[in-house]
mmJSON file of the N, C-alpha and C atoms, coordinates in Angstrom:
{"data_MODEL":{"atom_site":{
"group_PDB":["ATOM","ATOM","ATOM","ATOM","ATOM","ATOM","ATOM","ATOM","ATOM","ATOM","ATOM","ATOM","ATOM","ATOM","ATOM","ATOM","ATOM","ATOM","ATOM","ATOM","ATOM","ATOM","ATOM","ATOM","ATOM","ATOM","ATOM","ATOM","ATOM","ATOM","ATOM","ATOM","ATOM","ATOM","ATOM","ATOM","ATOM","ATOM","ATOM","ATOM","ATOM","ATOM","ATOM","ATOM","ATOM","ATOM","ATOM","ATOM","ATOM","ATOM","ATOM","ATOM","ATOM","ATOM","ATOM","ATOM","ATOM","ATOM","ATOM","ATOM","ATOM","ATOM","ATOM","ATOM","ATOM","ATOM","ATOM","ATOM","ATOM","ATOM","ATOM","ATOM","ATOM","ATOM","ATOM","ATOM","ATOM","ATOM","ATOM","ATOM","ATOM","ATOM","ATOM","ATOM","ATOM","ATOM","ATOM","ATOM","ATOM","ATOM","ATOM","ATOM","ATOM","ATOM","ATOM","ATOM","ATOM","ATOM","ATOM","ATOM","ATOM","ATOM","ATOM","ATOM","ATOM","ATOM","ATOM","ATOM","ATOM","ATOM","ATOM","ATOM","ATOM","ATOM","ATOM","ATOM","ATOM","ATOM","ATOM","ATOM","ATOM","ATOM","ATOM","ATOM","ATOM","ATOM","ATOM","ATOM","ATOM","ATOM","ATOM","ATOM","ATOM","ATOM","ATOM","ATOM","ATOM","ATOM","ATOM","ATOM","ATOM","ATOM","ATOM","ATOM","ATOM","ATOM","ATOM","ATOM","ATOM","ATOM","ATOM","ATOM","ATOM","ATOM","ATOM","ATOM","ATOM","ATOM","ATOM","ATOM","ATOM","ATOM","ATOM","ATOM","ATOM","ATOM","ATOM","ATOM","ATOM","ATOM","ATOM","ATOM","ATOM","ATOM","ATOM","ATOM","ATOM","ATOM","ATOM","ATOM","ATOM","ATOM","ATOM","ATOM","ATOM","ATOM","ATOM","ATOM","ATOM","ATOM","ATOM","ATOM","ATOM","ATOM","ATOM","ATOM","ATOM","ATOM","ATOM","ATOM","ATOM","ATOM","ATOM","ATOM","ATOM","ATOM","ATOM","ATOM","ATOM","ATOM","ATOM","ATOM","ATOM","ATOM","ATOM","ATOM","ATOM","ATOM","ATOM","ATOM","ATOM","ATOM","ATOM","ATOM","ATOM","ATOM","ATOM","ATOM","ATOM","ATOM","ATOM","ATOM","ATOM","ATOM"],
"id":[1,2,3,4,5,6,7,8,9,10,11,12,13,14,15,16,17,18,19,20,21,22,23,24,25,26,27,28,29,30,31,32,33,34,35,36,37,38,39,40,41,42,43,44,45,46,47,48,49,50,51,52,53,54,55,56,57,58,59,60,61,62,63,64,65,66,67,68,69,70,71,72,73,74,75,76,77,78,79,80,81,82,83,84,85,86,87,88,89,90,91,92,93,94,95,96,97,98,99,100,101,102,103,104,105,106,107,108,109,110,111,112,113,114,115,116,117,118,119,120,121,122,123,124,125,126,127,128,129,130,131,132,133,134,135,136,137,138,139,140,141,142,143,144,145,146,147,148,149,150,151,152,153,154,155,156,157,158,159,160,161,162,163,164,165,166,167,168,169,170,171,172,173,174,175,176,177,178,179,180,181,182,183,184,185,186,187,188,189,190,191,192,193,194,195,196,197,198,199,200,201,202,203,204,205,206,207,208,209,210,211,212,213,214,215,216,217,218,219,220,221,222,223,224,225,226,227,228,229,230,231,232,233,234],
"type_symbol":["N","C","C","N","C","C","N","C","C","N","C","C","N","C","C","N","C","C","N","C","C","N","C","C","N","C","C","N","C","C","N","C","C","N","C","C","N","C","C","N","C","C","N","C","C","N","C","C","N","C","C","N","C","C","N","C","C","N","C","C","N","C","C","N","C","C","N","C","C","N","C","C","N","C","C","N","C","C","N","C","C","N","C","C","N","C","C","N","C","C","N","C","C","N","C","C","N","C","C","N","C","C","N","C","C","N","C","C","N","C","C","N","C","C","N","C","C","N","C","C","N","C","C","N","C","C","N","C","C","N","C","C","N","C","C","N","C","C","N","C","C","N","C","C","N","C","C","N","C","C","N","C","C","N","C","C","N","C","C","N","C","C","N","C","C","N","C","C","N","C","C","N","C","C","N","C","C","N","C","C","N","C","C","N","C","C","N","C","C","N","C","C","N","C","C","N","C","C","N","C","C","N","C","C","N","C","C","N","C","C","N","C","C","N","C","C","N","C","C","N","C","C","N","C","C","N","C","C","N","C","C","N","C","C"],
"label_atom_id":["N","CA","C","N","CA","C","N","CA","C","N","CA","C","N","CA","C","N","CA","C","N","CA","C","N","CA","C","N","CA","C","N","CA","C","N","CA","C","N","CA","C","N","CA","C","N","CA","C","N","CA","C","N","CA","C","N","CA","C","N","CA","C","N","CA","C","N","CA","C","N","CA","C","N","CA","C","N","CA","C","N","CA","C","N","CA","C","N","CA","C","N","CA","C","N","CA","C","N","CA","C","N","CA","C","N","CA","C","N","CA","C","N","CA","C","N","CA","C","N","CA","C","N","CA","C","N","CA","C","N","CA","C","N","CA","C","N","CA","C","N","CA","C","N","CA","C","N","CA","C","N","CA","C","N","CA","C","N","CA","C","N","CA","C","N","CA","C","N","CA","C","N","CA","C","N","CA","C","N","CA","C","N","CA","C","N","CA","C","N","CA","C","N","CA","C","N","CA","C","N","CA","C","N","CA","C","N","CA","C","N","CA","C","N","CA","C","N","CA","C","N","CA","C","N","CA","C","N","CA","C","N","CA","C","N","CA","C","N","CA","C","N","CA","C","N","CA","C","N","CA","C","N","CA","C","N","CA","C","N","CA","C","N","CA","C","N","CA","C","N","CA","C"],
"label_alt_id":[null,null,null,null,null,null,null,null,null,null,null,null,null,null,null,null,null,null,null,null,null,null,null,null,null,null,null,null,null,null,null,null,null,null,null,null,null,null,null,null,null,null,null,null,null,null,null,null,null,null,null,null,null,null,null,null,null,null,null,null,null,null,null,null,null,null,null,null,null,null,null,null,null,null,null,null,null,null,null,null,null,null,null,null,null,null,null,null,null,null,null,null,null,null,null,null,null,null,null,null,null,null,null,null,null,null,null,null,null,null,null,null,null,null,null,null,null,null,null,null,null,null,null,null,null,null,null,null,null,null,null,null,null,null,null,null,null,null,null,null,null,null,null,null,null,null,null,null,null,null,null,null,null,null,null,null,null,null,null,null,null,null,null,null,null,null,null,null,null,null,null,null,null,null,null,null,null,null,null,null,null,null,null,null,null,null,null,null,null,null,null,null,null,null,null,null,null,null,null,null,null,null,null,null,null,null,null,null,null,null,null,null,null,null,null,null,null,null,null,null,null,null,null,null,null,null,null,null,null,null,null,null,null,null],
"label_comp_id":["UNK","UNK","UNK","UNK","UNK","UNK","UNK","UNK","UNK","UNK","UNK","UNK","UNK","UNK","UNK","UNK","UNK","UNK","UNK","UNK","UNK","UNK","UNK","UNK","UNK","UNK","UNK","UNK","UNK","UNK","UNK","UNK","UNK","UNK","UNK","UNK","UNK","UNK","UNK","UNK","UNK","UNK","UNK","UNK","UNK","UNK","UNK","UNK","UNK","UNK","UNK","UNK","UNK","UNK","UNK","UNK","UNK","UNK","UNK","UNK","UNK","UNK","UNK","UNK","UNK","UNK","UNK","UNK","UNK","UNK","UNK","UNK","UNK","UNK","UNK","UNK","UNK","UNK","UNK","UNK","UNK","UNK","UNK","UNK","UNK","UNK","UNK","UNK","UNK","UNK","UNK","UNK","UNK","UNK","UNK","UNK","UNK","UNK","UNK","UNK","UNK","UNK","UNK","UNK","UNK","UNK","UNK","UNK","UNK","UNK","UNK","UNK","UNK","UNK","UNK","UNK","UNK","UNK","UNK","UNK","UNK","UNK","UNK","UNK","UNK","UNK","UNK","UNK","UNK","UNK","UNK","UNK","UNK","UNK","UNK","UNK","UNK","UNK","UNK","UNK","UNK","UNK","UNK","UNK","UNK","UNK","UNK","UNK","UNK","UNK","UNK","UNK","UNK","UNK","UNK","UNK","UNK","UNK","UNK","UNK","UNK","UNK","UNK","UNK","UNK","UNK","UNK","UNK","UNK","UNK","UNK","UNK","UNK","UNK","UNK","UNK","UNK","UNK","UNK","UNK","UNK","UNK","UNK","UNK","UNK","UNK","UNK","UNK","UNK","UNK","UNK","UNK","UNK","UNK","UNK","UNK","UNK","UNK","UNK","UNK","UNK","UNK","UNK","UNK","UNK","UNK","UNK","UNK","UNK","UNK","UNK","UNK","UNK","UNK","UNK","UNK","UNK","UNK","UNK","UNK","UNK","UNK","UNK","UNK","UNK","UNK","UNK","UNK","UNK","UNK","UNK","UNK","UNK","UNK"],
"label_asym_id":["A","A","A","A","A","A","A","A","A","A","A","A","A","A","A","A","A","A","A","A","A","A","A","A","A","A","A","A","A","A","A","A","A","A","A","A","A","A","A","A","A","A","A","A","A","A","A","A","A","A","A","A","A","A","A","A","A","A","A","A","A","A","A","A","A","A","A","A","A","A","A","A","A","A","A","A","A","A","A","A","A","A","A","A","A","A","A","A","A","A","A","A","A","A","A","A","A","A","A","A","A","A","A","A","A","A","A","A","A","A","A","A","A","A","A","A","A","A","A","A","A","A","A","A","A","A","A","A","A","A","A","A","A","A","A","A","A","A","A","A","A","A","A","A","A","A","A","A","A","A","A","A","A","A","A","A","A","A","A","A","A","A","A","A","A","A","A","A","A","A","A","A","A","A","A","A","A","A","A","A","A","A","A","A","A","A","A","A","A","A","A","A","A","A","A","A","A","A","A","A","A","A","A","A","A","A","A","A","A","A","A","A","A","A","A","A","A","A","A","A","A","A","A","A","A","A","A","A","A","A","A","A","A","A"],
"label_entity_id":["1","1","1","1","1","1","1","1","1","1","1","1","1","1","1","1","1","1","1","1","1","1","1","1","1","1","1","1","1","1","1","1","1","1","1","1","1","1","1","1","1","1","1","1","1","1","1","1","1","1","1","1","1","1","1","1","1","1","1","1","1","1","1","1","1","1","1","1","1","1","1","1","1","1","1","1","1","1","1","1","1","1","1","1","1","1","1","1","1","1","1","1","1","1","1","1","1","1","1","1","1","1","1","1","1","1","1","1","1","1","1","1","1","1","1","1","1","1","1","1","1","1","1","1","1","1","1","1","1","1","1","1","1","1","1","1","1","1","1","1","1","1","1","1","1","1","1","1","1","1","1","1","1","1","1","1","1","1","1","1","1","1","1","1","1","1","1","1","1","1","1","1","1","1","1","1","1","1","1","1","1","1","1","1","1","1","1","1","1","1","1","1","1","1","1","1","1","1","1","1","1","1","1","1","1","1","1","1","1","1","1","1","1","1","1","1","1","1","1","1","1","1","1","1","1","1","1","1","1","1","1","1","1","1"],
"label_seq_id":[1,1,1,2,2,2,3,3,3,4,4,4,5,5,5,6,6,6,7,7,7,8,8,8,9,9,9,10,10,10,11,11,11,12,12,12,13,13,13,14,14,14,15,15,15,16,16,16,17,17,17,18,18,18,19,19,19,20,20,20,21,21,21,22,22,22,23,23,23,24,24,24,25,25,25,26,26,26,27,27,27,28,28,28,29,29,29,30,30,30,31,31,31,32,32,32,33,33,33,34,34,34,35,35,35,36,36,36,37,37,37,38,38,38,39,39,39,40,40,40,41,41,41,42,42,42,43,43,43,44,44,44,45,45,45,46,46,46,47,47,47,48,48,48,49,49,49,50,50,50,51,51,51,52,52,52,53,53,53,54,54,54,55,55,55,56,56,56,57,57,57,58,58,58,59,59,59,60,60,60,61,61,61,62,62,62,63,63,63,64,64,64,65,65,65,66,66,66,67,67,67,68,68,68,69,69,69,70,70,70,71,71,71,72,72,72,73,73,73,74,74,74,75,75,75,76,76,76,77,77,77,78,78,78],
"pdbx_PDB_ins_code":[null,null,null,null,null,null,null,null,null,null,null,null,null,null,null,null,null,null,null,null,null,null,null,null,null,null,null,null,null,null,null,null,null,null,null,null,null,null,null,null,null,null,null,null,null,null,null,null,null,null,null,null,null,null,null,null,null,null,null,null,null,null,null,null,null,null,null,null,null,null,null,null,null,null,null,null,null,null,null,null,null,null,null,null,null,null,null,null,null,null,null,null,null,null,null,null,null,null,null,null,null,null,null,null,null,null,null,null,null,null,null,null,null,null,null,null,null,null,null,null,null,null,null,null,null,null,null,null,null,null,null,null,null,null,null,null,null,null,null,null,null,null,null,null,null,null,null,null,null,null,null,null,null,null,null,null,null,null,null,null,null,null,null,null,null,null,null,null,null,null,null,null,null,null,null,null,null,null,null,null,null,null,null,null,null,null,null,null,null,null,null,null,null,null,null,null,null,null,null,null,null,null,null,null,null,null,null,null,null,null,null,null,null,null,null,null,null,null,null,null,null,null,null,null,null,null,null,null,null,null,null,null,null,null],
"Cartn_x":[36.964,36.987,35.494,35.392,34.365,33.401,32.043,31.093,31.082,30.818,30.801,29.2,29.301,27.872,26.611,26.105,24.171,23.566,22.555,20.996,19.897,18.989,18.265,17.128,16.57,15.275,14.678,13.105,12.323,11.257,10.865,8.751,7.943,7.22,6.03,5.342,5.218,4.351,5.541,7.034,7.608,7.828,6.993,7.455,6.278,7.613,6.669,6.205,7.972,7.653,8.57,8.056,8.591,10.176,11.087,12.46,12.671,12.634,12.973,14.585,14.42,15.709,15.716,16.269,16.049,17.75,17.564,18.401,19.225,19.952,20.969,20.856,20.49,20.782,21.292,22.803,23.73,23.397,23.365,23.157,23.99,25.116,26.173,25.671,25.631,24.988,26.151,26.356,27.648,27.854,26.03,26.38,25.916,26.761,26.352,25.18,24.736,23.464,22.278,22.192,20.984,21.096,21.565,21.717,20.853,20.214,19.118,20.166,19.076,19.516,19.262,19.655,19.723,18.763,17.943,16.37,15.359,16.203,15.61,14.243,14.586,13.669,13.425,14.723,14.888,16.299,16.537,17.223,16.747,17.27,16.607,15.862,14.866,14.006,13.106,13.153,12.2,12.813,12.202,12.281,12.471,11.26,11.038,12.314,12.415,13.867,14.957,15.177,16.555,16.548,15.457,15.15,15.301,14.728,15.086,16.621,17.015,18.645,19.087,18.823,19.486,19.606,18.351,17.752,18.177,18.963,19.46,21.254,21.4,22.876,23.954,23.057,23.279,23.824,23.633,23.473,23.458,23.994,24.615,23.864,23.232,22.51,23.419,24.087,24.939,24.412,23.275,22.698,23.494,23.427,24.184,24.028,24.55,24.265,23.957,23.791,24.156,22.824,22.846,21.591,22.198,20.657,20.526,19.153,19.278,18.034,17.95,16.865,16.295,14.836,14.243,13.045,12.956,11.675,11.242,10.237,10.879,9.653,9.708,8.382,7.823,8.859,9.046,9.832,9.196,8.584,7.821,8.719,9.054,9.958,9.283,9.665,9.315,9.418],
"Cartn_y":[-45.369,-44.942,-44.412,-43.361,-42.576,-43.024,-43.795,-43.981,-43.411,-43.391,-42.829,-41.984,-40.867,-40.082,-41.144,-41.483,-42.535,-41.538,-42.359,-42.213,-43.825,-43.76,-45.156,-44.876,-45.302,-44.939,-46.555,-46.24,-47.51,-47.622,-48.118,-48.165,-48.119,-46.794,-46.783,-47.652,-48.852,-49.684,-50.389,-49.943,-50.501,-48.92,-48.098,-47.192,-47.815,-47.063,-47.752,-49.131,-49.683,-51.232,-51.554,-52.729,-52.776,-53.169,-53.183,-53.77,-55.669,-55.455,-56.305,-56.702,-57.882,-57.459,-56.847,-56.566,-55.571,-56.275,-56.127,-56.978,-55.776,-55.177,-54.096,-54.746,-53.408,-53.06,-52.037,-51.82,-50.736,-50.096,-48.844,-48.082,-47.178,-46.761,-46.212,-44.962,-44.224,-42.645,-42.077,-42.106,-41.347,-40.242,-39.708,-38.026,-37.229,-36.718,-35.897,-35.194,-34.774,-33.664,-34.733,-35.677,-36.64,-36.493,-36.33,-36.384,-35.761,-36.334,-34.966,-33.891,-32.494,-31.842,-31.59,-30.445,-30.866,-31.159,-30.644,-30.383,-31.688,-32.309,-33.527,-33.75,-32.234,-32.199,-32.252,-32.452,-32.474,-33.856,-34.647,-35.367,-36.505,-37.602,-39.014,-38.898,-38.796,-39.117,-40.12,-40.924,-42.201,-43.245,-44.455,-45.835,-45.372,-45.364,-44.227,-43.723,-42.416,-41.572,-42.646,-43.206,-44.198,-45.394,-45.66,-46.366,-45.433,-44.424,-43.274,-43.199,-42.329,-42.484,-43.94,-45.141,-45.894,-46.323,-46.344,-46.085,-45.101,-43.83,-43.337,-43.223,-44.098,-44.916,-43.65,-43.254,-42.528,-43.206,-44.466,-44.837,-46.788,-47.09,-48.966,-49.437,-50.195,-51.183,-52.176,-52.597,-53.544,-54.691,-55.738,-56.164,-56.747,-57.146,-57.535,-58.492,-59.574,-60.656,-59.688,-58.153,-57.984,-57.468,-57.727,-57.03,-56.466,-55.636,-54.765,-54.891,-55.25,-55.593,-54.06,-53.817,-52.252,-51.74,-50.969,-50.769,-48.848,-48.909,-48.106,-46.712,-45.624,-45.086,-43.425,-43.053,-41.828,-40.699,-39.852,-38.461,-37.205,-36.415,-35.549,-34.176,-33.283,-31.981,-30.822,-29.865,-28.885,-27.825],
"Cartn_z":[-36.924,-38.371,-38.251,-38.623,-39.205,-40.306,-40.206,-41.046,-42.807,-43.591,-44.524,-44.584,-45.024,-45.005,-45.608,-44.91,-45.551,-45.014,-45.523,-44.735,-45.338,-44.636,-44.839,-45.616,-46.433,-47.003,-46.948,-46.663,-46.582,-46.929,-47.662,-48.017,-46.868,-47.655,-46.861,-45.543,-46.632,-45.375,-44.596,-44.653,-43.527,-42.231,-42.17,-41.458,-40.119,-39.033,-37.512,-37.832,-37.558,-37.081,-35.76,-35.208,-34.194,-34.257,-33.937,-34.47,-34.851,-35.879,-36.647,-37.535,-38.141,-39.076,-40.151,-40.777,-41.617,-43.123,-44.15,-44.937,-45.823,-45.746,-46.092,-47.628,-48.081,-49.879,-49.887,-50.264,-50.345,-51.542,-51.762,-53.117,-53.183,-53.87,-54.579,-55.31,-54.724,-55.933,-56.253,-57.426,-58.035,-58.514,-58.317,-58.815,-57.526,-56.956,-55.649,-55.561,-57.101,-57.27,-56.894,-56.44,-56.385,-54.672,-54.02,-52.661,-52.015,-50.857,-50.609,-49.871,-49.796,-49.126,-47.876,-46.94,-45.419,-44.724,-45.585,-45.174,-45.864,-46.414,-46.956,-47.644,-48.542,-49.23,-50.979,-51.196,-52.617,-52.604,-53.756,-53.922,-53.926,-53.559,-53.027,-52.128,-51.934,-50.572,-50.297,-51.232,-51.284,-52.204,-51.864,-52.86,-54.455,-54.761,-56.214,-56.689,-56.071,-56.403,-56.681,-55.446,-55.82,-57.417,-57.318,-58.609,-59.691,-60.164,-60.758,-61.535,-60.411,-60.336,-60.474,-60.212,-60.805,-62.196,-62.63,-64.157,-65.241,-64.691,-65.463,-65.4,-64.575,-64.621,-63.322,-62.556,-61.738,-60.43,-60.367,-58.736,-59.047,-58.172,-58.277,-57.044,-57.679,-56.042,-56.094,-54.729,-54.673,-53.211,-53.933,-52.458,-51.647,-50.341,-49.309,-49.147,-47.857,-46.857,-45.775,-45.139,-44.206,-43.84,-42.419,-41.45,-40.642,-39.921,-39.031,-37.8,-36.73,-35.934,-35.646,-36.437,-35.333,-35.54,-35.266,-35.973,-36.193,-37.124,-38.032,-37.309,-37.474,-36.686,-37.13,-37.742,-38.475,-37.703,-38.649,-38.086,-39.047,-38.013,-38.672,-38.488,-39.622,-39.37,-39.521,-39.023,-39.148,-39.364],
"occupancy":[1.0,1.0,1.0,1.0,1.0,1.0,1.0,1.0,1.0,1.0,1.0,1.0,1.0,1.0,1.0,1.0,1.0,1.0,1.0,1.0,1.0,1.0,1.0,1.0,1.0,1.0,1.0,1.0,1.0,1.0,1.0,1.0,1.0,1.0,1.0,1.0,1.0,1.0,1.0,1.0,1.0,1.0,1.0,1.0,1.0,1.0,1.0,1.0,1.0,1.0,1.0,1.0,1.0,1.0,1.0,1.0,1.0,1.0,1.0,1.0,1.0,1.0,1.0,1.0,1.0,1.0,1.0,1.0,1.0,1.0,1.0,1.0,1.0,1.0,1.0,1.0,1.0,1.0,1.0,1.0,1.0,1.0,1.0,1.0,1.0,1.0,1.0,1.0,1.0,1.0,1.0,1.0,1.0,1.0,1.0,1.0,1.0,1.0,1.0,1.0,1.0,1.0,1.0,1.0,1.0,1.0,1.0,1.0,1.0,1.0,1.0,1.0,1.0,1.0,1.0,1.0,1.0,1.0,1.0,1.0,1.0,1.0,1.0,1.0,1.0,1.0,1.0,1.0,1.0,1.0,1.0,1.0,1.0,1.0,1.0,1.0,1.0,1.0,1.0,1.0,1.0,1.0,1.0,1.0,1.0,1.0,1.0,1.0,1.0,1.0,1.0,1.0,1.0,1.0,1.0,1.0,1.0,1.0,1.0,1.0,1.0,1.0,1.0,1.0,1.0,1.0,1.0,1.0,1.0,1.0,1.0,1.0,1.0,1.0,1.0,1.0,1.0,1.0,1.0,1.0,1.0,1.0,1.0,1.0,1.0,1.0,1.0,1.0,1.0,1.0,1.0,1.0,1.0,1.0,1.0,1.0,1.0,1.0,1.0,1.0,1.0,1.0,1.0,1.0,1.0,1.0,1.0,1.0,1.0,1.0,1.0,1.0,1.0,1.0,1.0,1.0,1.0,1.0,1.0,1.0,1.0,1.0,1.0,1.0,1.0,1.0,1.0,1.0,1.0,1.0,1.0,1.0,1.0,1.0],
"B_iso_or_equiv":[0.0,0.0,0.0,0.0,0.0,0.0,0.0,0.0,0.0,0.0,0.0,0.0,0.0,0.0,0.0,0.0,0.0,0.0,0.0,0.0,0.0,0.0,0.0,0.0,0.0,0.0,0.0,0.0,0.0,0.0,0.0,0.0,0.0,0.0,0.0,0.0,0.0,0.0,0.0,0.0,0.0,0.0,0.0,0.0,0.0,0.0,0.0,0.0,0.0,0.0,0.0,0.0,0.0,0.0,0.0,0.0,0.0,0.0,0.0,0.0,0.0,0.0,0.0,0.0,0.0,0.0,0.0,0.0,0.0,0.0,0.0,0.0,0.0,0.0,0.0,0.0,0.0,0.0,0.0,0.0,0.0,0.0,0.0,0.0,0.0,0.0,0.0,0.0,0.0,0.0,0.0,0.0,0.0,0.0,0.0,0.0,0.0,0.0,0.0,0.0,0.0,0.0,0.0,0.0,0.0,0.0,0.0,0.0,0.0,0.0,0.0,0.0,0.0,0.0,0.0,0.0,0.0,0.0,0.0,0.0,0.0,0.0,0.0,0.0,0.0,0.0,0.0,0.0,0.0,0.0,0.0,0.0,0.0,0.0,0.0,0.0,0.0,0.0,0.0,0.0,0.0,0.0,0.0,0.0,0.0,0.0,0.0,0.0,0.0,0.0,0.0,0.0,0.0,0.0,0.0,0.0,0.0,0.0,0.0,0.0,0.0,0.0,0.0,0.0,0.0,0.0,0.0,0.0,0.0,0.0,0.0,0.0,0.0,0.0,0.0,0.0,0.0,0.0,0.0,0.0,0.0,0.0,0.0,0.0,0.0,0.0,0.0,0.0,0.0,0.0,0.0,0.0,0.0,0.0,0.0,0.0,0.0,0.0,0.0,0.0,0.0,0.0,0.0,0.0,0.0,0.0,0.0,0.0,0.0,0.0,0.0,0.0,0.0,0.0,0.0,0.0,0.0,0.0,0.0,0.0,0.0,0.0,0.0,0.0,0.0,0.0,0.0,0.0,0.0,0.0,0.0,0.0,0.0,0.0],
"pdbx_formal_charge":[null,null,null,null,null,null,null,null,null,null,null,null,null,null,null,null,null,null,null,null,null,null,null,null,null,null,null,null,null,null,null,null,null,null,null,null,null,null,null,null,null,null,null,null,null,null,null,null,null,null,null,null,null,null,null,null,null,null,null,null,null,null,null,null,null,null,null,null,null,null,null,null,null,null,null,null,null,null,null,null,null,null,null,null,null,null,null,null,null,null,null,null,null,null,null,null,null,null,null,null,null,null,null,null,null,null,null,null,null,null,null,null,null,null,null,null,null,null,null,null,null,null,null,null,null,null,null,null,null,null,null,null,null,null,null,null,null,null,null,null,null,null,null,null,null,null,null,null,null,null,null,null,null,null,null,null,null,null,null,null,null,null,null,null,null,null,null,null,null,null,null,null,null,null,null,null,null,null,null,null,null,null,null,null,null,null,null,null,null,null,null,null,null,null,null,null,null,null,null,null,null,null,null,null,null,null,null,null,null,null,null,null,null,null,null,null,null,null,null,null,null,null,null,null,null,null,null,null,null,null,null,null,null,null],
"auth_seq_id":[1,1,1,2,2,2,3,3,3,4,4,4,5,5,5,6,6,6,7,7,7,8,8,8,9,9,9,10,10,10,11,11,11,12,12,12,13,13,13,14,14,14,15,15,15,16,16,16,17,17,17,18,18,18,19,19,19,20,20,20,21,21,21,22,22,22,23,23,23,24,24,24,25,25,25,26,26,26,27,27,27,28,28,28,29,29,29,30,30,30,31,31,31,32,32,32,33,33,33,34,34,34,35,35,35,36,36,36,37,37,37,38,38,38,39,39,39,40,40,40,41,41,41,42,42,42,43,43,43,44,44,44,45,45,45,46,46,46,47,47,47,48,48,48,49,49,49,50,50,50,51,51,51,52,52,52,53,53,53,54,54,54,55,55,55,56,56,56,57,57,57,58,58,58,59,59,59,60,60,60,61,61,61,62,62,62,63,63,63,64,64,64,65,65,65,66,66,66,67,67,67,68,68,68,69,69,69,70,70,70,71,71,71,72,72,72,73,73,73,74,74,74,75,75,75,76,76,76,77,77,77,78,78,78],
"auth_comp_id":["UNK","UNK","UNK","UNK","UNK","UNK","UNK","UNK","UNK","UNK","UNK","UNK","UNK","UNK","UNK","UNK","UNK","UNK","UNK","UNK","UNK","UNK","UNK","UNK","UNK","UNK","UNK","UNK","UNK","UNK","UNK","UNK","UNK","UNK","UNK","UNK","UNK","UNK","UNK","UNK","UNK","UNK","UNK","UNK","UNK","UNK","UNK","UNK","UNK","UNK","UNK","UNK","UNK","UNK","UNK","UNK","UNK","UNK","UNK","UNK","UNK","UNK","UNK","UNK","UNK","UNK","UNK","UNK","UNK","UNK","UNK","UNK","UNK","UNK","UNK","UNK","UNK","UNK","UNK","UNK","UNK","UNK","UNK","UNK","UNK","UNK","UNK","UNK","UNK","UNK","UNK","UNK","UNK","UNK","UNK","UNK","UNK","UNK","UNK","UNK","UNK","UNK","UNK","UNK","UNK","UNK","UNK","UNK","UNK","UNK","UNK","UNK","UNK","UNK","UNK","UNK","UNK","UNK","UNK","UNK","UNK","UNK","UNK","UNK","UNK","UNK","UNK","UNK","UNK","UNK","UNK","UNK","UNK","UNK","UNK","UNK","UNK","UNK","UNK","UNK","UNK","UNK","UNK","UNK","UNK","UNK","UNK","UNK","UNK","UNK","UNK","UNK","UNK","UNK","UNK","UNK","UNK","UNK","UNK","UNK","UNK","UNK","UNK","UNK","UNK","UNK","UNK","UNK","UNK","UNK","UNK","UNK","UNK","UNK","UNK","UNK","UNK","UNK","UNK","UNK","UNK","UNK","UNK","UNK","UNK","UNK","UNK","UNK","UNK","UNK","UNK","UNK","UNK","UNK","UNK","UNK","UNK","UNK","UNK","UNK","UNK","UNK","UNK","UNK","UNK","UNK","UNK","UNK","UNK","UNK","UNK","UNK","UNK","UNK","UNK","UNK","UNK","UNK","UNK","UNK","UNK","UNK","UNK","UNK","UNK","UNK","UNK","UNK","UNK","UNK","UNK","UNK","UNK","UNK"],
"auth_asym_id":["A","A","A","A","A","A","A","A","A","A","A","A","A","A","A","A","A","A","A","A","A","A","A","A","A","A","A","A","A","A","A","A","A","A","A","A","A","A","A","A","A","A","A","A","A","A","A","A","A","A","A","A","A","A","A","A","A","A","A","A","A","A","A","A","A","A","A","A","A","A","A","A","A","A","A","A","A","A","A","A","A","A","A","A","A","A","A","A","A","A","A","A","A","A","A","A","A","A","A","A","A","A","A","A","A","A","A","A","A","A","A","A","A","A","A","A","A","A","A","A","A","A","A","A","A","A","A","A","A","A","A","A","A","A","A","A","A","A","A","A","A","A","A","A","A","A","A","A","A","A","A","A","A","A","A","A","A","A","A","A","A","A","A","A","A","A","A","A","A","A","A","A","A","A","A","A","A","A","A","A","A","A","A","A","A","A","A","A","A","A","A","A","A","A","A","A","A","A","A","A","A","A","A","A","A","A","A","A","A","A","A","A","A","A","A","A","A","A","A","A","A","A","A","A","A","A","A","A","A","A","A","A","A","A"],
"auth_atom_id":["N","CA","C","N","CA","C","N","CA","C","N","CA","C","N","CA","C","N","CA","C","N","CA","C","N","CA","C","N","CA","C","N","CA","C","N","CA","C","N","CA","C","N","CA","C","N","CA","C","N","CA","C","N","CA","C","N","CA","C","N","CA","C","N","CA","C","N","CA","C","N","CA","C","N","CA","C","N","CA","C","N","CA","C","N","CA","C","N","CA","C","N","CA","C","N","CA","C","N","CA","C","N","CA","C","N","CA","C","N","CA","C","N","CA","C","N","CA","C","N","CA","C","N","CA","C","N","CA","C","N","CA","C","N","CA","C","N","CA","C","N","CA","C","N","CA","C","N","CA","C","N","CA","C","N","CA","C","N","CA","C","N","CA","C","N","CA","C","N","CA","C","N","CA","C","N","CA","C","N","CA","C","N","CA","C","N","CA","C","N","CA","C","N","CA","C","N","CA","C","N","CA","C","N","CA","C","N","CA","C","N","CA","C","N","CA","C","N","CA","C","N","CA","C","N","CA","C","N","CA","C","N","CA","C","N","CA","C","N","CA","C","N","CA","C","N","CA","C","N","CA","C","N","CA","C","N","CA","C","N","CA","C","N","CA","C","N","CA","C","N","CA","C"],
"pdbx_PDB_model_num":[1,1,1,1,1,1,1,1,1,1,1,1,1,1,1,1,1,1,1,1,1,1,1,1,1,1,1,1,1,1,1,1,1,1,1,1,1,1,1,1,1,1,1,1,1,1,1,1,1,1,1,1,1,1,1,1,1,1,1,1,1,1,1,1,1,1,1,1,1,1,1,1,1,1,1,1,1,1,1,1,1,1,1,1,1,1,1,1,1,1,1,1,1,1,1,1,1,1,1,1,1,1,1,1,1,1,1,1,1,1,1,1,1,1,1,1,1,1,1,1,1,1,1,1,1,1,1,1,1,1,1,1,1,1,1,1,1,1,1,1,1,1,1,1,1,1,1,1,1,1,1,1,1,1,1,1,1,1,1,1,1,1,1,1,1,1,1,1,1,1,1,1,1,1,1,1,1,1,1,1,1,1,1,1,1,1,1,1,1,1,1,1,1,1,1,1,1,1,1,1,1,1,1,1,1,1,1,1,1,1,1,1,1,1,1,1,1,1,1,1,1,1,1,1,1,1,1,1,1,1,1,1,1,1]
}}}
């Protein structure tokens, strides 16, 4: 079964980390106009924007007990 369209957003201090356990905190974005565009330059592109959209009532955070083991690396787009 395909997974729903999603992306991962991490705090700046968490970029470029070796593999560790990360707690998954799902956020359901209710308004597709808040979704990032294909280039990742508009919409929700950082944690602060997630918080803004949640405060406006257009997204809902659903903490979980689900963890993933992976690393984080910065990617620069051209």
